[in-house]
C-alpha positions, 0 to 999 in steps of 0.5 A: 175826348179821349181814343185808345189808339192801336199802337201798331197803327199809329207807329206805321203811320209815322213809320216808328218804333217807339213812343220816344221815336214818335217824339223825334218823328213828329217834331221832324213833320209839318205840324198840319200833316200830325193833325191830318194823321192823328184825326184820320187815327181817330176815325171810328174809335170810341171814346175811353176812360184815361186816369191822367195818374198813369200817364208815363209820358205825354206829347202835346200838338195843337189839339192833339195830346197822346199819352203813353201810360204805364200799361203802355197803352196809347191814347190820344186826347182831342181838345172840342173846340165847341163854343158855348152857345149863350156866350156872347162876346165881348162889345169892345 
């Protein structure tokens, strides 16, 4: 799932003013808090299309990836943790 984030909300949440300083701030915060903030920011957003060839910079945090494209838009990608209901586990 890919969501378009409001840049001001994202920067205000982490107390930064640029994408480069966002990476530094995220590395200084506990991963669980980063995931909490990103989950909170993703509430109410609709799934959008992201052309990954337009990505200028990215930050990866567990199941979350933050992308900055050349238009200065910021996207949040959340990996789906759904499992295939027809998948069988190993017997060993």
